[in-house]
C-alpha positions in Angstrom: -16.7 -52.0 -9.9 -16.6 -48.3 -11.0 -12.8 -48.3 -10.5 -12.5 -51.4 -12.7 -14.3 -49.8 -15.6 -12.3 -46.6 -15.2 -9.1 -48.6 -15.2 -10.1 -50.5 -18.3 -11.2 -47.4 -20.1 -8.0 -45.4 -19.2 -5.7 -48.3 -20.1 -7.4 -48.8 -23.5 -7.2 -45.0 -24.2 -3.5 -45.0 -23.4 -2.8 -48.1 -25.5 -4.8 -46.9 -28.5 -3.3 -43.4 -28.2 0.1 -44.9 -28.5 -1.0 -47.0 -31.5 -2.3 -43.9 -33.2 1.1 -42.2 -33.0 3.2 -45.3 -33.6 1.2 -46.8 -36.5 2.9 -46.5 -40.0 -0.4 -46.8 -41.8 -2.5 -43.6 -41.7 -5.8 -45.4 -42.1 -5.0 -47.7 -39.2 -4.1 -44.7 -37.1 -7.6 -43.2 -37.8 -9.3 -46.5 -36.8 -7.3 -46.6 -33.6 -8.3 -43.1 -32.9 -12.0 -44.1 -33.4 -11.7 -46.8 -30.8 -9.9 -44.3 -28.4 -12.7 -41.7 -28.9 -15.4 -44.3 -28.0 -13.5 -45.1 -24.8 -13.2 -41.4 -23.9 -17.0 -41.3 -24.3 -17.2 -44.2 -21.9 -15.2 -42.2 -19.3 -17.7 -39.3 -19.8 -20.5 -41.8 -19.1 -18.8 -42.9 -15.9 -18.8 -39.3 -14.9 -22.5 -39.1 -15.6 -21.9 -36.5 -18.4 -24.2 -38.1 -21.0 -24.3 -34.9 -23.1 -20.5 -34.8 -23.4 -20.4 -38.5 -24.3 -22.9 -37.9 -27.1 -21.0 -34.9 -28.3 -17.7 -36.9 -28.2 -19.2 -39.6 -30.4 -21.0 -37.3 -32.8 -18.4 -34.6 -33.2 -15.1 -36.4 -32.8 -15.8 -40.0 -33.7 -18.1 -38.8 -36.5 -17.1 -35.5 -38.1 -13.5 -35.2 -37.2 -12.5 -38.7 -38.2 -14.3 -38.4 -41.5 -12.4 -35.2 -42.1 -9.1 -37.0 -41.3 -10.0 -39.8 -43.7 -10.7 -37.3 -46.5 -7.4 -35.5 -45.8 -5.5 -38.9 -45.9 -7.2 -39.8 -49.1 -6.4 -36.5 -50.8 -2.7 -36.7 -49.8 -0.3 -38.7 -51.8 1.2 -40.8 -49.0 3.1 -43.2 -51.3 5.8 -40.6 -51.8 6.2 -40.1 -48.1 6.3 -43.8 -47.4 9.0 -44.4 -49.9 11.1 -41.4 -48.7 14.0 -42.2 -46.3 13.0 -41.6 -42.7 15.2 -39.6 -40.3 15.9 -41.6 -37.1 18.8 -39.6 -35.8 16.7 -37.4 -33.5 15.6 -40.0 -31.0 17.8 -38.7 -28.1 16.3 -35.2 -28.4 12.8 -36.7 -28.7 13.4 -38.7 -25.6 14.6 -35.6 -23.7 11.5 -33.7 -24.7 9.2 -36.5 -23.6 11.1 -36.9 -20.3 10.7 -33.1 -19.8 7.0 -33.2 -20.5 6.5 -36.1 -18.2 8.4 -34.4 -15.4 6.3 -31.2 -15.9 3.1 -33.3 -15.8 4.2 -35.0 -12.6 5.2 -31.8 -10.9 1.9 -30.1 -11.9 -0.2 -33.0 -10.7 1.6 -33.0 -7.4 -0.1 -29.7 -6.5 -3.5 -31.0 -7.6 -6.1 -31.2 -4.9 -9.5 -32.8 -5.0 -11.3 -30.2 -3.0 -14.1 -28.4 -4.7 -14.0 -24.6 -4.9 -16.3 -23.7 -7.7 -19.8 -22.3 -7.7 -21.3 -25.5 -9.0 -21.6 -28.3 -6.5 -22.3 -31.9 -7.6 -25.7 -31.7 -5.8 -26.7 -28.5 -7.8 -25.6 -30.1 -11.0 -27.7 -33.2 -10.4 -30.6 -30.9 -9.5 -30.6 -29.0 -12.8 -29.0 -31.6 -15.1 -25.5 -31.6 -16.4 -26.3 -30.1 -19.8 -28.1 -27.1 -18.4 -25.2 -26.5 -15.9 -22.7 -26.8 -18.7 -24.6 -24.3 -20.8 -25.1 -21.8 -17.9 -21.4 -22.0 -17.0 -20.2 -21.7 -20.6 -22.5 -18.9 -21.7 -22.3 -16.8 -18.5 -19.0 -17.0 -16.7 -16.9 -18.1 -19.7 -18.5 -16.2 -22.6 -15.4 -14.3 -23.5 -13.1 -17.3 -23.8 -15.8 -19.1 -25.7 -16.1 -16.2 -28.2 -12.3 -15.9 -28.6 -12.1 -19.7 -29.3 -14.8 -19.3 -32.0 -13.0 -16.4 -33.6 -9.8 -18.4 -33.6 -11.5 -21.3 -35.3 -13.1 -19.0 -37.9 -9.7 -17.5 -38.7 -8.2 -21.0 -39.0 -11.0 -22.1 -41.4 -10.5 -19.0 -43.6 -6.7 -19.5 -43.5 -7.1 -23.2 -44.6 -9.4 -22.1 -47.5 -6.9 -19.4 -48.6 -4.0 -21.9 -48.5 -6.1 -24.6 -50.3 -7.1 -22.1 -53.1 -3.5 -20.9 -53.5 -2.3 -24.5 -53.9 -5.0 -25.3 -56.5 -4.1 -22.4 -58.7 
């Protein structure tokens, strides 16, 4: 039964991810992304990672999609819809996608399911997933976590500078 739910969730995620990219209407793309985010949260629930499922819904389905909607509303998309679309680059796009799929298949070929980390599933169940995630993130991976936060801070400051320059 678990495999059925995983198959359903992964199939819906793939379909709605394609709809996000292929949709001509930006609002529809955001709505497709909302459905996709909820199904990703469902996969987290199947993995018994309730905290990540809640964060997925609160942060991505809530805050990020609202940000996308505000950005879409602030942009003038009527000019871009009336502009002539370039469709001559499809062979190059197809080659890039084929190369990415080949790289993905080759990288997954060396993937093993053996567990080599310091956190065993039994230990995670013993202290709860959220506590294990926090201990791993703030002890063993503190430097990458801090680097990611600095990069996000620089990106926010850069976006503010670009937005101020455009308004003046």
